[in-house]
C-alpha positions as CSV (number, residue, x, y, z in Angstrom):
1,M,-16.1,-33.8,-6.2
2,N,-19.3,-34.1,-4.1
3,L,-21.0,-30.6,-4.5
4,N,-22.5,-31.0,-1.1
5,S,-19.0,-31.3,0.4
6,I,-18.1,-27.7,-0.3
7,N,-17.8,-25.9,3.0
8,Q,-18.6,-22.2,3.6
9,L,-15.0,-21.0,3.3
10,E,-14.5,-22.8,-0.1
11,W,-17.8,-21.4,-1.3
12,E,-16.9,-17.8,-0.3
13,S,-13.6,-18.3,-2.0
14,L,-15.3,-19.2,-5.2
15,L,-17.6,-16.1,-4.8
16,E,-14.6,-13.8,-4.3
17,G,-12.8,-15.3,-7.3
18,A,-15.8,-14.8,-9.5
19,I,-16.1,-11.1,-8.4
20,N,-12.4,-10.4,-8.8
21,G,-12.0,-12.3,-12.0
22,T,-9.4,-14.6,-10.6
23,L,-11.1,-18.0,-11.0
24,T,-9.0,-20.8,-12.6
25,D,-10.7,-22.8,-15.4
26,S,-11.3,-25.7,-12.9
27,E,-12.8,-23.3,-10.3
28,A,-15.1,-21.7,-12.8
29,Q,-16.3,-25.1,-13.9
30,L,-16.9,-26.0,-10.2
31,L,-18.9,-22.8,-9.7
32,N,-20.9,-23.5,-12.8
33,K,-21.8,-27.0,-11.5
34,V,-22.6,-25.7,-8.0
35,L,-25.0,-23.0,-9.3
36,N,-26.7,-25.4,-11.7
37,A,-27.2,-27.9,-9.0
38,S,-28.4,-25.6,-6.2
39,P,-31.0,-22.9,-6.4
40,E,-29.9,-21.8,-2.8
41,R,-26.3,-21.3,-4.0
42,L,-27.6,-19.4,-7.1
43,D,-29.6,-17.1,-4.8
44,D,-26.6,-16.7,-2.6
45,Y,-24.5,-15.8,-5.6
46,I,-26.9,-13.2,-6.9
47,R,-27.1,-11.5,-3.4
48,F,-23.3,-11.5,-3.1
49,V,-22.8,-9.9,-6.5
50,D,-25.7,-7.5,-5.8
51,M,-24.2,-6.5,-2.4
52,H,-20.7,-6.1,-3.9
53,A,-22.0,-3.9,-6.8
54,S,-24.0,-1.7,-4.5
55,L,-20.9,-0.8,-2.7
56,Y,-19.9,1.1,-5.8
57,Q,-23.3,2.2,-6.9
58,E,-24.0,3.8,-3.6
59,P,-24.2,7.7,-4.3
60,L,-21.1,9.5,-3.0
61,L,-22.1,11.6,0.0
62,A,-21.2,15.2,-0.1
63,P,-22.0,18.2,2.3
64,T,-24.3,20.9,1.0
65,D,-24.8,23.5,3.6
66,G,-22.8,22.5,6.6
67,I,-21.8,19.6,8.8
68,D,-25.4,18.6,9.5
69,T,-26.3,18.1,5.8
70,M,-24.1,15.8,4.0
71,V,-26.3,14.4,1.2
72,D,-25.8,15.9,-2.2
73,Y,-29.4,15.7,-3.3
74,Q,-28.7,17.4,-6.6
75,T,-27.3,14.2,-7.9
76,L,-29.8,11.8,-6.2
77,E,-32.3,11.6,-9.0
78,I,-29.4,10.6,-11.4
79,E,-28.2,8.0,-8.9
80,N,-31.7,6.8,-8.3
81,E,-32.3,6.4,-12.0
82,K,-29.0,4.3,-12.1
83,Q,-30.3,2.3,-9.2
84,R,-33.6,1.6,-10.9
85,K,-31.7,0.4,-14.0
86,L,-29.4,-1.7,-11.8
87,N,-32.5,-3.3,-10.0
88,G,-33.9,-4.0,-13.5
89,F,-30.6,-5.8,-14.4
90,W,-30.9,-8.0,-11.3
91,K,-34.5,-8.9,-12.1
92,V,-33.3,-10.1,-15.6
93,L,-30.3,-11.7,-14.0
94,A,-32.4,-13.7,-11.6
95,S,-34.1,-15.4,-14.6
96,V,-30.9,-16.3,-16.4
97,T,-30.5,-20.0,-16.8
98,T,-27.1,-20.2,-18.4
99,I,-24.6,-19.9,-15.5
100,A,-21.7,-19.1,-17.8
101,A,-23.6,-16.0,-18.8
102,L,-24.2,-15.2,-15.1
103,I,-20.5,-15.4,-14.3
104,A,-19.6,-13.4,-17.4
105,F,-22.1,-10.7,-16.4
106,S,-20.8,-10.3,-12.9
107,F,-17.2,-10.2,-14.1
108,S,-18.0,-7.5,-16.7
109,L,-19.9,-5.5,-14.0
110,W,-16.9,-5.7,-11.7
111,Q,-14.6,-4.6,-14.5
112,S,-16.9,-1.5,-15.2
113,M,-17.1,-0.4,-11.6
114,P,-15.2,2.9,-10.8
115,G,-11.7,2.3,-9.6
116,D,-9.8,4.2,-6.9
117,S,-8.9,6.9,-9.3
118,N,-12.5,7.8,-9.8
119,W,-13.2,8.3,-6.1
120,G,-11.2,11.5,-5.8
121,L,-9.0,9.9,-3.2
122,S,-5.2,10.1,-3.3
123,R,-3.3,7.3,-1.8
124,G,-0.2,9.4,-1.6
125,Q,3.1,8.2,-3.1
126,Y,3.4,4.8,-1.4
127,I,2.9,1.4,-3.0
128,G,2.6,-0.6,0.3
129,L,2.1,-0.5,4.0
130,V,4.1,-1.6,7.1
131,T,1.5,-3.9,8.7
132,S,3.5,-5.2,11.6
133,L,6.6,-4.0,13.5
134,K,8.6,-5.2,16.5
135,T,11.8,-3.3,17.0
136,N,13.8,-1.6,19.9
137,D,15.4,0.9,17.5
138,E,14.3,4.3,18.9
139,D,15.8,6.1,15.9
140,S,13.8,4.2,13.4
141,D,11.3,6.1,11.2
142,L,9.2,3.0,10.7
143,Y,5.8,2.4,12.4
144,V,2.7,0.3,11.9
145,G,0.8,1.9,9.0
146,R,3.7,3.7,7.5
147,G,3.6,3.9,3.7
148,V,6.3,2.2,1.7
149,Q,7.6,4.2,-1.1
150,T,10.0,3.4,-4.0
151,G,13.5,3.7,-2.8
152,L,15.6,2.4,0.1
153,F,13.9,0.4,2.9
154,K,15.9,-0.3,6.1
155,L,15.1,-2.2,9.3
156,E,18.0,-2.1,11.8
157,S,16.7,-4.6,14.2
158,G,13.7,-6.7,15.1
159,K,10.9,-8.0,12.8
160,A,8.6,-6.2,10.4
161,Q,5.9,-7.1,7.8
162,V,5.0,-5.2,4.6
163,R,2.1,-5.6,2.3
164,L,2.5,-4.3,-1.3
165,D,-0.5,-3.1,-3.2
166,N,-0.4,-6.1,-5.4
167,G,-1.0,-8.3,-2.4
168,V,2.7,-9.5,-1.9
169,E,3.4,-10.0,1.8
170,L,7.0,-9.4,2.9
171,S,8.4,-10.7,6.2
172,M,11.8,-9.5,7.3
173,R,14.3,-9.8,10.2
174,G,16.7,-7.0,10.8
175,P,19.2,-5.9,10.0
176,V,17.8,-5.9,6.4
177,E,18.1,-3.4,3.6
178,F,16.4,-3.5,0.2
179,E,15.6,-1.2,-2.7
180,V,12.0,-0.9,-3.8
181,F,11.6,-0.3,-7.5
182,G,7.9,-0.9,-7.7
183,Q,5.3,-3.3,-6.3
184,D,6.5,-6.0,-8.6
185,H,10.3,-5.6,-8.3
186,L,12.8,-5.0,-5.5
187,A,16.5,-5.7,-4.7
188,L,17.6,-7.3,-1.4
189,V,20.9,-5.6,-0.6
190,S,21.5,-7.5,2.7
191,G,19.6,-9.4,5.3
192,R,16.7,-11.9,5.4
193,L,13.4,-11.6,3.6
194,T,10.5,-14.0,2.9
195,A,7.9,-13.2,0.3
196,N,4.4,-14.7,-0.1
197,V,3.1,-14.0,-3.6
198,P,-0.5,-14.4,-4.5
199,E,-1.7,-15.6,-7.9
200,Q,-2.4,-12.1,-9.2
201,A,1.2,-11.0,-8.5
202,I,3.0,-13.9,-10.2
203,G,6.1,-12.5,-11.9
204,F,7.2,-10.6,-8.7
205,R,11.0,-10.3,-8.8
206,I,13.7,-9.9,-6.2
207,D,17.3,-9.3,-7.2
208,T,20.2,-9.8,-4.9
209,P,23.9,-8.8,-5.5
210,D,24.6,-12.1,-7.1
211,M,21.3,-13.6,-8.3
212,E,17.8,-13.1,-9.7
213,V,14.6,-14.7,-8.4
214,V,11.2,-14.5,-10.3
215,D,8.1,-15.8,-8.6
216,L,5.9,-18.4,-10.4
217,G,3.4,-18.7,-7.7
218,T,5.0,-19.3,-4.4
219,E,6.3,-18.4,-1.0
220,F,10.1,-18.2,-0.9
221,A,12.8,-17.0,1.5
222,L,16.1,-15.2,0.7
223,K,19.1,-14.1,2.7
224,V,22.2,-12.2,1.7
225,D,25.3,-12.1,3.9
226,S,27.8,-9.4,4.4
227,S,29.9,-10.6,1.5
228,G,26.9,-10.4,-0.9
229,E,26.4,-14.1,-1.2
230,S,22.7,-15.2,-1.5
231,K,20.8,-18.3,-0.4
232,L,17.3,-19.3,-1.5
233,H,14.7,-21.6,0.0
234,V,11.3,-22.3,-1.6
235,L,8.6,-22.9,1.0
236,E,5.7,-23.4,-1.4
237,G,5.2,-23.5,-5.2
238,E,8.1,-22.6,-7.5
239,V,10.4,-19.9,-8.7
240,E,12.8,-19.2,-11.5
241,A,16.3,-18.4,-10.2
242,R,19.7,-17.9,-11.6
243,L,23.2,-16.6,-10.6
244,K,24.2,-13.5,-12.4
245,Q,27.8,-14.7,-12.6
246,G,27.4,-18.4,-12.0
247,L,29.3,-21.2,-13.7
248,D,27.7,-23.6,-16.2
249,F,24.0,-24.2,-15.4
250,E,23.9,-21.7,-12.5
251,N,23.7,-18.6,-14.7
252,E,20.9,-20.1,-16.7
253,P,17.3,-19.7,-15.4
254,L,16.4,-22.8,-13.4
255,I,12.9,-23.7,-12.1
256,I,13.1,-24.5,-8.4
257,A,9.8,-26.2,-7.3
258,K,9.3,-27.1,-3.6
259,G,7.7,-30.5,-4.4
260,R,10.3,-31.5,-7.1
261,L,13.7,-30.8,-5.6
262,D,14.7,-34.4,-6.0
263,E,14.2,-34.0,-9.8
264,L,16.9,-31.4,-10.1
265,S,19.7,-32.7,-12.3
266,Q,22.1,-30.2,-10.7
267,N,22.4,-28.9,-7.1
268,P,22.7,-25.1,-7.3
269,S,25.1,-23.6,-4.8
270,Y,22.5,-20.9,-3.9
271,L,19.8,-23.4,-2.9
272,E,19.1,-24.2,0.7
273,R,17.1,-27.5,0.7
274,E,16.4,-27.5,4.4
275,Y,14.5,-24.5,5.9
276,D,15.9,-23.0,9.0
277,P,13.5,-20.3,10.4
278,I,16.2,-18.7,12.4
279,A,18.5,-18.3,9.4
280,F,15.8,-16.9,7.2
281,A,12.9,-14.7,8.0
282,A,9.6,-16.4,9.1
283,S,6.7,-16.8,6.8
284,P,4.4,-13.6,6.8
285,D,1.7,-13.7,9.5
286,R,-1.9,-13.8,8.3
287,D,-5.1,-12.7,10.1
288,E,-7.2,-15.9,9.7
289,L,-10.3,-14.0,10.8
290,I,-10.3,-11.7,7.9
291,R,-11.5,-13.4,4.7
292,A,-11.1,-10.4,2.4
293,T,-11.1,-6.7,2.2
294,G,-12.2,-4.5,-0.7
295,G,-12.6,-0.9,-1.9
296,M,-10.5,1.5,0.1
297,M,-10.0,-0.8,3.0
298,Q,-6.5,-1.8,4.2
299,S,-5.8,-4.2,7.0
300,L,-2.9,-4.1,9.4
301,H,-1.7,-7.0,11.6
302,E,-1.2,-4.7,14.6
303,A,-2.8,-1.7,16.2
304,P,-1.1,1.7,15.6
305,L,0.3,3.4,18.7
306,D,-1.5,6.8,18.4
307,L,-5.0,7.2,16.9
308,R,-5.7,10.8,18.1
309,N,-6.9,13.3,15.6
310,G,-4.2,14.1,12.9
311,R,-1.8,11.5,14.3
312,F,-2.6,8.6,11.9
313,K,-3.6,9.9,8.5
314,H,-4.4,7.8,5.5
315,D,-6.7,8.1,2.6
316,Y,-7.6,4.5,3.3
317,L,-10.0,3.0,5.8
318,M,-7.5,1.4,8.1
319,L,-8.6,-1.9,9.8
320,F,-6.7,-3.5,12.6
321,P,-7.2,-6.0,15.5
322,E,-7.3,-4.7,19.0
323,R,-8.1,-7.7,21.2
324,L,-8.4,-11.3,20.1
325,N,-10.1,-14.1,22.0
326,Y,-11.0,-11.7,24.8
327,T,-13.6,-12.5,27.5
328,L,-15.9,-9.6,28.2
329,P,-15.6,-8.5,31.9
330,E,-19.0,-6.8,31.7
331,D,-22.0,-6.5,29.5
332,L,-21.3,-4.5,26.3
333,A,-23.8,-2.4,24.3
334,V,-23.4,-2.4,20.6
335,N,-25.1,0.1,18.3
336,L,-25.8,-2.2,15.3
337,A,-26.1,-6.0,15.5
338,E,-28.8,-6.8,12.9
339,P,-28.3,-7.3,9.1
340,G,-29.3,-4.2,7.1
341,T,-28.3,-1.0,5.6
342,Y,-28.1,2.0,8.0
343,R,-27.7,5.7,7.4
344,M,-26.6,7.8,10.3
345,L,-28.1,11.2,9.7
346,T,-28.5,14.2,11.9
347,E,-32.1,15.5,12.4
348,R,-31.8,18.1,9.7
349,A,-30.2,15.8,7.2
350,A,-32.8,13.1,7.9
351,K,-35.6,15.6,7.2
352,K,-34.2,16.3,3.8
353,Y,-33.6,12.6,3.2
354,Y,-37.3,11.7,3.8
355,E,-38.4,14.7,1.6
356,E,-36.2,14.0,-1.4
357,V,-35.2,10.4,-1.5
358,S,-37.5,7.9,-3.3
359,A,-39.7,5.5,-1.4
360,D,-37.9,2.6,-3.1
361,K,-34.6,3.8,-1.8
362,Q,-35.9,4.5,1.7
363,A,-37.4,0.9,1.7
364,C,-33.9,-0.5,1.3
365,E,-32.3,1.5,4.2
366,S,-32.9,2.4,7.8
367,V,-32.2,6.0,9.0
368,V,-31.0,5.8,12.5
369,K,-29.1,7.8,15.1
370,S,-25.5,6.7,15.9
371,T,-26.6,6.3,19.5
372,I,-29.0,3.5,18.6
373,V,-28.5,0.3,20.7
374,Q,-29.6,-2.8,19.0
375,D,-28.1,-5.4,21.4
376,K,-26.0,-6.0,24.5
377,L,-23.3,-8.7,24.5
378,S,-23.3,-10.6,27.8
379,K,-20.5,-10.6,30.3
380,G,-18.3,-13.6,29.7
381,T,-18.8,-13.6,25.9
382,V,-15.5,-14.3,24.1
383,V,-14.9,-11.9,21.3
384,N,-12.4,-10.4,18.8
385,S,-12.3,-6.7,18.5
386,Y,-11.3,-4.8,15.4
387,L,-11.2,-1.0,14.8
388,V,-11.8,0.9,11.4
389,H,-10.2,4.3,11.4
390,F,-10.5,7.0,8.8
391,D,-8.5,10.3,9.1
392,A,-7.8,11.4,5.5
393,F,-5.2,13.9,4.4
394,D,-6.8,17.4,3.9
395,K,-7.3,18.3,0.2
396,P,-8.3,21.9,-0.5
397,G,-11.7,22.1,-2.2
398,E,-12.3,18.3,-1.8
399,H,-14.3,16.2,0.7
400,N,-12.6,13.2,2.2
401,K,-14.6,10.1,1.3
402,A,-13.9,6.4,1.3
403,K,-15.9,3.2,0.7
404,G,-14.7,-0.2,1.7
405,R,-15.7,-3.6,3.0
406,V,-14.3,-6.4,5.1
407,R,-15.5,-10.1,5.3
408,F,-14.8,-12.0,8.4
409,S,-14.5,-15.8,8.8
410,N,-16.5,-15.6,12.0
411,R,-19.9,-14.0,12.7
412,I,-20.2,-10.3,13.4
413,L,-21.8,-9.8,16.8
414,G,-22.0,-6.0,16.7
415,V,-20.7,-2.6,15.5
416,I,-20.0,0.3,17.8
417,L,-20.0,3.7,16.2
418,S,-21.3,6.5,18.6
419,G,-18.6,8.6,20.2
420,K,-19.8,7.8,23.7
421,D,-19.9,4.1,23.2
422,L,-16.5,4.1,21.4
423,N,-14.9,5.9,24.3
424,H,-16.6,3.5,26.8
425,S,-15.5,0.4,24.9
426,D,-11.8,1.6,24.6
427,A,-11.2,0.3,28.1
428,L,-12.8,-3.1,27.4
429,L,-11.8,-3.8,23.8
430,G,-9.0,-1.3,23.0
431,N,-5.4,-2.2,22.5
432,S,-3.5,-1.5,25.7
433,E,-0.6,0.2,23.9
434,T,-2.7,2.5,21.7
435,I,-3.6,6.1,22.5
436,Y,-7.2,6.7,21.4
437,E,-9.0,9.9,20.6
438,S,-11.6,10.7,23.3
439,S,-13.0,14.1,22.4
440,H,-16.6,14.7,21.3
441,G,-15.5,14.9,17.7
442,R,-14.8,11.2,17.5
443,R,-17.9,9.6,16.1
444,T,-19.5,8.0,13.0
445,E,-22.2,10.4,11.8
446,N,-23.7,11.2,8.4
447,D,-22.2,7.9,7.1
448,L,-23.5,4.6,5.9
449,V,-22.9,1.1,7.4
450,R,-24.2,-2.1,5.9
451,I,-24.2,-5.5,7.6
452,S,-24.6,-8.5,5.3
453,S,-27.5,-11.0,5.7
454,D,-25.0,-13.7,6.9
455,Q,-23.5,-11.3,9.4
456,H,-19.9,-12.0,8.1
457,Q,-19.5,-8.8,6.0
458,V,-19.5,-5.0,6.7
459,F,-19.7,-2.2,4.1
460,L,-18.7,1.3,5.1
461,N,-19.3,4.6,3.2
462,F,-17.4,7.3,5.2
463,E,-17.0,11.0,4.8
464,V,-14.8,12.9,7.2
465,L,-15.8,16.5,7.9
466,G,-12.8,17.9,9.6
467,F,-12.3,15.1,12.1
468,I,-11.9,11.3,12.3
469,D,-14.5,8.5,11.7
470,Q,-14.2,5.3,13.5
471,V,-16.2,2.1,14.0
472,R,-15.4,-0.8,16.3
473,I,-16.4,-4.3,14.9
474,V,-16.9,-7.1,17.4
475,V,-16.6,-10.6,16.0
476,E,-17.3,-13.9,17.7
477,A,-14.2,-15.9,18.7
478,D,-13.5,-19.3,17.2
479,S,-15.5,-21.6,19.5
480,N,-13.6,-24.8,18.4
481,E,-10.2,-23.3,19.3
482,L,-11.6,-22.1,22.7
483,E,-12.9,-25.5,23.4
484,I,-9.5,-27.0,22.7
485,A,-7.8,-24.4,24.9
486,R,-10.2,-25.1,27.8
487,F,-9.6,-28.8,27.4
488,L,-5.8,-28.4,27.5
489,D,-6.1,-26.2,30.6
490,G,-8.0,-28.9,32.3
491,S,-11.0,-26.6,32.9
492,E,-13.4,-29.1,31.4
């Protein structure tokens, strides 16, 4: 492969794989060659790992004597010492010439970072989320953002999508009923279900009344009729399937591969060779604008219906689209638009910060008021709007904190985080079916926001002090798609 032919999306995919430890042997070899051949790519890799690590190395922010002072300065010296050591590591790392050692170092760093359990944040009892829902069933207890627990899951009518914690995406059409045993195992009782299984969740299993299906890296569709008879179609990759009470070869595990159906010596009665999207559930939707999320960030495919204080509680940072490919009807002020690390501190907290935080630390950050305006987006700009919402469950004696990141395919144009600007932009960028909080308590204050140097990634370090934290992220629309749309409309 020509190393110069690797596009930005392929490059970012390699970076994500290196960080998450999911690179295949061939991908690791490719990354090795790219880093050896290009000093610019090597610098980009080091910055990426550094930024990713800093998300977890950032000191947890905790209130001391009230809502205006959130930094726990008693632990800052310890954290600063850790940061100095970390900076020393990066200086050594920058001089490393063996790329294999570089990759091994970044992977071991990722493995040693604190996990969710160390953040003092309870996810509740659920192992997945409802990310999309279209139903006319007024008696349904389902809603966008609802946690999925072990036990029975039912959708009487309409369509829904669920993401399990292991990354498995489930698309369904009602009526459908299935039993959830865990994030790697469920039983489809009746109805239509399609599963998209990422590499890290290979081995995911679905039972039906008469068969078993084990994923081997694929997307597959299942349906169970009223008599309990099952049908399987493999959209991509391969599965291992068998009938529980089948005759001859049908009760033996059989590998069903999408690209090798003609090689099957037998024709299983449960296999549907031709895909009918009406007979099965459609493939799970994907938000192509979101490249990746990390930390305590969860993304939804639709905006929730009610975001008022206390109405949509999660221990996650909840990210969702509001308006896509939307033309601004007027100029829009954004609080942050330039790459950098920003601390939103009140006057009193800022005074302590300057007194007690090291000069090296201060040099890496900008202390700003949430009402800062760095840019204005012009009327007529076509944008995509996303909201991040944090309203954690109350925990006696604990402060509600969450750190997370999101990387977009397109460039970030601005971040809105002051209460006044959030309220004003609701009418422009908010989802028309969502009820938003509009009181003075809605704001991002005493928190940290980092915009990456390439303006594709946002890091958030939030702490809720009795109310909700929100930021609105405005991302550029896909210009190529817009040009095609204008051409088809005859406007060019």
